C-alpha positions as CSV (number, residue, x, y, z in Angstrom):
1,M,-0.1,0.0,0.1
2,H,2.2,3.1,-1.4
3,E,-0.8,5.2,-0.1
4,L,1.0,5.3,3.7
5,S,4.1,6.6,1.9
6,V,2.4,9.0,0.0
7,V,0.4,10.1,2.9
8,R,4.2,10.2,5.0
9,A,5.7,12.5,2.5
10,L,2.4,15.1,2.9
11,L,3.3,15.1,6.5
12,T,6.7,15.9,5.8
13,Q,5.6,18.8,3.6
14,L,3.4,20.3,6.4
15,K,6.4,20.2,8.8
16,P,7.3,24.1,8.5
17,Y,3.9,24.7,9.2
18,G,4.0,23.0,12.6
19,H,4.0,26.0,14.6
20,R,0.3,26.7,13.2
21,V,-2.8,24.9,13.6
22,I,-3.9,23.5,10.2
23,D,-7.5,22.3,10.1
24,T,-7.7,21.4,6.0
25,I,-5.4,19.6,3.7
26,R,-6.5,19.8,-0.2
27,I,-4.6,17.8,-2.4
28,E,-5.4,16.8,-6.5
29,V,-4.9,13.1,-7.2
30,G,-4.9,11.9,-11.0
31,I,-7.0,9.1,-12.0
32,M,-3.8,7.7,-13.4
33,S,-1.7,8.4,-10.6
34,C,-2.1,4.9,-9.3
35,V,-3.2,6.5,-6.1
36,D,-6.1,5.2,-4.6
37,S,-8.4,8.0,-3.2
38,D,-9.9,5.6,-0.3
39,R,-6.8,4.4,0.7
40,L,-5.3,7.6,1.2
41,H,-7.8,9.0,3.4
42,F,-7.2,5.7,5.4
43,C,-4.0,6.4,6.1
44,F,-4.2,10.1,6.4
45,D,-6.6,9.4,9.2
46,M,-4.5,6.5,10.6
47,V,-1.1,8.8,10.8
48,K,-2.5,12.2,11.2
49,E,-2.0,12.7,14.9
50,E,1.7,11.9,14.0
51,G,2.5,15.2,12.5
52,G,0.3,16.9,15.0
53,L,-2.8,16.8,12.7
54,A,-5.5,15.0,15.0
55,D,-8.3,17.6,13.8
56,A,-7.6,17.9,10.3
57,I,-9.5,17.0,7.2
58,L,-7.9,16.1,4.0
59,Y,-9.8,16.7,0.8
60,I,-9.4,15.0,-2.5
61,D,-10.1,16.3,-5.6
62,V,-10.0,13.6,-8.6
63,V,-8.6,15.3,-11.6
64,P,-9.4,12.9,-15.1
65,A,-7.1,12.2,-17.4
66,Q,-6.4,14.2,-20.6
67,A,-4.6,13.1,-23.5
68,E,-3.5,14.0,-27.0
69,C,-3.0,11.6,-29.5
70,R,0.2,11.6,-31.7
71,G,-1.4,9.9,-34.5
72,C,-4.5,12.1,-35.0
73,G,-3.6,15.1,-32.8
74,R,-7.1,14.4,-30.8
75,H,-7.6,15.4,-27.7
76,F,-9.3,12.6,-25.5
77,A,-10.2,11.3,-22.0
78,P,-9.0,8.4,-21.2
79,S,-10.7,6.4,-18.2
80,R,-7.8,4.1,-17.1
81,P,-4.2,3.3,-18.4
82,G,-4.2,1.3,-21.4
83,D,-7.6,3.0,-23.2
84,A,-6.7,4.0,-26.8
85,C,-7.6,6.9,-28.7
86,P,-10.9,7.0,-30.6
87,C,-9.0,6.5,-33.7
88,G,-7.8,3.2,-32.1
89,G,-4.3,4.2,-31.6
90,Y,-2.1,4.2,-28.8
91,D,0.8,6.8,-29.3
92,Y,-0.4,9.5,-26.8
93,T,0.8,11.8,-24.3
94,L,-0.7,12.2,-21.2
95,T,-1.5,16.1,-20.5
96,S,-3.1,15.7,-17.4
97,G,-4.2,13.2,-14.8
98,R,-1.0,11.8,-13.2
99,Q,-0.4,14.6,-10.6
100,L,-0.3,14.5,-6.9
101,L,-0.2,17.9,-5.8
102,L,-0.8,19.3,-2.3
103,T,-3.0,22.5,-3.4
104,E,-4.2,24.2,-0.2
105,I,-3.5,24.6,3.8
106,G,-6.2,25.7,5.9
107,F,-5.0,27.5,9.1
108,G,-7.4,27.2,12.1
């Protein structure tokens, strides 16, 4: 379960703010990032007290994938890894959907 290591990395990013009360954390998780949002919530709730975040709430914004086909130039939204472009091609670049970003810290 690599979601636990993701949460621990998140706690490390929040350490510089340890002198302040953090009540909300918002992150973006792309559907192609191979990070499960439910497991991420579970792991956060399991270890948040370690980082002094006992009362903090984690909000996760799931970002859909977007891709550009190198064959036909079409922009499309694959729903999972390995999906083909509507033209049938597999040679494409993901332009979004793999991110894992800390986007907001709410202070109480």
